[in-house]
Each structure stands twice: as C-alpha cells, then as structure tokens.
N, C-alpha and C positions, 0 to 999 in steps of 0.2 A: 433349491434356492435359486438357481438360474431361471427356472420357469416363473418363480414368484416375482423376481425382479423385471422380467419381460412383461408379465400380465398385469402388474400392479403399478402402472404409471398414471398418475393423475395430476391435474392441474386446475387451479382456481382462477376463474375469470369473472369479476364482479361478484355476484352471489351464487354462481353456478359452478358445479364441479364436473370436469370432463375427464374421460379416460382416453389415453393415447393408445391406439390399437395397431398402428403402423409405424415401425421404427422406434427409436429411442432418443431422447433428448441428450445431446452431447455434454450438457452441463452436469449430468448426473455423475457421481464420482466413479461408479463402476463401468460406465459405458465405454470410454476409451480403451480400457483393458479388455473388455468383452469384445469390442470390434477388432482389436489386434489379434486376439486368439481366433476369432471367427475367420478372419481373412487368412491367417497363417495356416489353418487346417486345409484350406483349398489349395494354397500355394505349395505346401509340403506334398500333398497328394498328387498335384500336377507334376512336380519335379520327380517324385518317385516313379510315377507312370512312364515318364520319358526314359528313365534309367532302365526300367524293367523291360521297355520296348526296344532297347538298344540304341535309342536316340541320344546318346551322350553328347554328340556335337551340338544338337539343338539345346540340350540342357546347359552346355557351357556358355551359350549366348546370354544366359541369365546371370552370369557371374557378377556383372555390374548393374544389377537390379536391386533397388532399395525401396523400402516402404516405411513411412513413419505415420502410424495409425491408418489414415485413409488417403494419404498422398504417396504416389508411386513415381519413382524415377528409374528409367531404364536407359543405360548408355551403351552405344555401339551394339544394338540389338535390333536388326531389321526385322526379326520375326515376332517381336512383342505384340504388335497389333493383330497379327494373324492368330495368335494363341489366346487372346483375351477371353473369347467365349468359352474356351476350354478351361481356363484357370478359374474364373469366377462364375457364380450363378447368374442365370439370365436376368433375374429381378434386380441385380446390382448394376446401376448405371455408372459407367466409367466415362469421364469427360476428358477430352484431349486438350491439353494446355500447351502443347509444343508451338513455339513461335515460328521457327523455320526448321530446316533440316539441320542447322548448326546452333540452334539456340532453344532453350526451354526454361521455364520457371519451376522451381521446386521449393516449397515452403516460402521463405522470404529471400531466396537467392535466385538471381538470373544467371544461368550457366550458358556459355557460348564458346565456340571454337573459332579462332581466327584463321587467316590464310595459311599460316605456318603450322596449323593443327595444334596450336597452344590453347589450353583451356583458360578461360577468363571467367571471373565471377563478379557480380555486383549486387547491390541490394535491390530487392524486388518488393514493391508494396502495391497490392492489387487496387488500393484506394487511389493510386495515381491514375488509374484508367477511368475513374468516375468522371463524368461531364459536369460535375458540380463541386463546389468547395466544401470541405468537411473540416470539423474541428476535432482533431485526434490527440490534442494535448489539453492539459488543465488550463482553464481560462483564469488569467490573472485577476480579473474582477469578480470572480465568483465568491460565494460565501463559504469559503474554506480557508485554512491556514495557507499562506502564500509559499511556504517552504517547499511543499511538493511540486508546485508549478515552476519555481525557480530551479529545482532539482532535476528538470528534464534535460537541460542543455548538455551537460557533461556526459551523463550515461548514453545519450543518443549519439554523441560524437564517438564514443568508444564502440557502440554497435556499428556505426557506419565504417569505422576503420577496420573492424574485423571482417565485415562483409564486402569490402571493396578491394579488388586486386589492383586497381589503378588509382593513382593519386587524384586524377581529375574526376573520377566518380565520387570519391570522398568529398572533394571540395564542392561539387555541385550540390550534394545532399546537405552539407553543412551550411551552405548559403541559402538553400530553401528553408531549412530549419530556423536560421537566424531571422530571415525576413518574416516568417510566420509568427515567430515569438514577439518580435519588435513591432511589426506593423499589422500583422494579420488580426491581432486581438485588440488593437487600439490602445495598447499600454507600452510603457517603457520598462525595461528590466532595470531595477535599482538595488544597490547594495549599500550597507552602512560603512563607516569608516574602518571597520575590521574585516570587510570583505564578506560579511554574512548577509544572507537574504533578510529583508525587512519582514518583521513579524506582522501578521494580520489575524485577529481572532475575533470571534463573536462570543460574548458572554451570555450564558443562558442560565435560568433559574428553574429548577424542577418544582412545580407547585400545582396545587389542586384548583381546578376551575370551579368557582362558586356556583356557576350555572348548571354545568353538566355533571359535576362531581368527579370528573375524570382528572388524573394527573397527566401533565404535559409540561414540555419545555417552553419557557417564555423568554424572549430576548430582553435583557435588561441593560445591555451595554456592549461596547466594542473597544478594541485596541488596534490602532493603526500606527501613528507616531506617539500617541499618548492615550491615557485611559479616559473613556467616557462612560460613566456609570450612572444609571437612573436608580438611585437608592430607594426611592418611594415605590418602585415596583417590585423590589425584592421581598419574598415572603420567607421568613426564618423558620426554624424548628417550632412545632406546635402552632403554626399559623400566625405567629406574632410578626409585627412589622418593626418592632424594637430591635435595634442593632445589638447583637450580643457582644459581650466583652471577649476579646481574643487575646489572651495572654497566658503564659505558662504559669506565672505565679502572681498572687495578689500582693499589693504593697504591705509591708510589715507595720505592726502597731508601733506607737511611740517608744515602748519599752522593749522592743524586740530587735534583734540584728539578723541580717541576711547570712545564711550558711550555704555556700556553694561547694558541693562535694567534688571529689576528684574526677568523677565521670559525669558531671552535670554540665549542662550548657550554661553559658554566662547569663543567659536571659532567664534562667530558672533557678530558684533558690528555695530554701526552707526558712521559715521564721522561727527563731528560737528566743524565748523570753529571757531577759537578763535576770540575774539573782537580785534579791532585795537590796543587797549591799553593793551592787554594781551600777555604773552609769554607762551610757552609750558613747563610747569614745568616737566612733564613726559608724557608718551604716553596716560595717562587717565585723565590728568588735565591741564586746562588753569588757570593761575593766573594773577591777576592785577599786573601791574608794580608798583614799588615804586614811591613815589612823585618825580617828575621832571625827571623820567626815561621813556625810550621808548624801545619797543622790538627791538632786533637786526633783521637784515634781514632774517636770518634763523629761527627766532622765538624760538631759543634755550636758549636765555638769554636776558638781558636788559642792557642799558647803558645810 
C-alpha cells in the first residue's frame, strides 16, 4: 500500500496528466503522517545508536528537541547542528531558521530569551517578512456571505492572546488587524441594531443552458439590505417560467371547513365537506341547521 501511494501521484494541468516522481504533495491526506513516521525512524535510530555507543550525555542534549511533521525545534542543544548529517538522510534538506543565538521561530511562535534568561514568546507570521502586501483574510466586498469575513476579528484576537507573552505584542497585532480590516480592504465593518453582522447573499438558479445543454448556476438576484430578484430570469421545474404556487394547503371550497389537527402547522389544514344539513358557521366550523331550517346555497347561513 505504501509503495502504491508513493508511485501513484498524478495531477492534471489543462488537458495533460502528469506523474510526480520526486516527493509527495503535502495536501494529500496520508502524506503528513507518512512524513512523520519517515523522520521518526531516522531519529529513533540515531538516539538508540548514541545510547548503544555509551554517549548518553550527547543523547541527553536532545531532551528538549521537538518536531511537528517537518518543523524541528531544539533548545539548549549546541550539538544539534553537528549531528544533523547523522540524524537525517543526505537527500533531506534542512533549512536553518534561527534568528540569533537567543531567538528562533517555530511554527507560528517566535521564541526568545531575555537578559535574565527568561523565555518569551510572541506570534510569528512568515508573511510579515514579505516585501509586498498580501490579503490573508476574507475580502468584505467579495461575492461570499459577509458573516465569515466579519467573523475574523474575535478568533484572531484569541489567537494573538494565546501566542503573546507580553501585552504590548498583543496590542501591536490587534492594531495591525484592525487597520487591515477597516482600511486595507477599503470597507467599513458594520453591524445591525442587534450586534449581528449584516447579511450579504447572491441568489442563484440552477438551470439548463439552451445553447450548450449543460446545467449551471445563474445569478438571478442578491440580498444586501433588501431583496433584489429578477423573476424573469428564474427557470422553475420542467423548464417553465410560470411561478409555482407555494403553499401548504389549497383554499377550501364554499361548503368545506378547515381542519387543523393537533400536530399540524397553523398554515396547513385539511378541507372537510359539511354535511347536507349543516351550514358553515365560520371557516373552521360546520354546524347543524335549526329545526325545519335548511342551509342556504352558499352555505353561509340557513333559512
């Protein structure tokens, strides 16, 4: 199975199919786990060899060495770089990301020691190092519901709080985020009177293209602050343009009353015909006529 997963990686570009023969795409479900197991085998073999050689002191230097998939962090280990070529295979390229002797980034955290040897941590985002602006959050003016875009702010603040040891680092990140959301996208964050994000929706109709014969979604309206619907563009069932009746029950006939059962919705009812000697007292009740009386033709009374 493992050989099959490695040897059968294909991708489509345009009308051509290509086979990947070097490495594996990290987006594949099994690749992170496979990479983890692959690296662990080399690491376990290295530590066992140190112990068997009697180099327990060297092995103890790796007590504070951690790895998450392909990111490695080694703390207080001056021998780590010296043993890299012995730990991992030569074809595996290991990139150094240490900032200084007292600081290094690991995943999305920047770790550092101060003058008193206290460890500090703050949020690290490699995109901050780019020399160009990037859009890493949902654009308020894009063709999507606005709720996910408005939902960015609070979760990001929670993330910043968890990843910041100092209050000043948290405030700096929060200000950057606020500036980008309010000014960077050219829009203003708005809420309704209940404090909820304003809804924004595109209404689409799944219909058959008469030219190509293919079914596709067509934009027929939208909702921002009110509904805008181009009814003439909508195609209903069986290809008709006639708007279908949308109701739970049809109106009752002149000689029928509405029956709403105990588990029925108030908008739904059954129409039950009045008996020949009854008249329609109201829309929910048929009642027997008085002695020597007979219902009128319209069933609305008796005579």
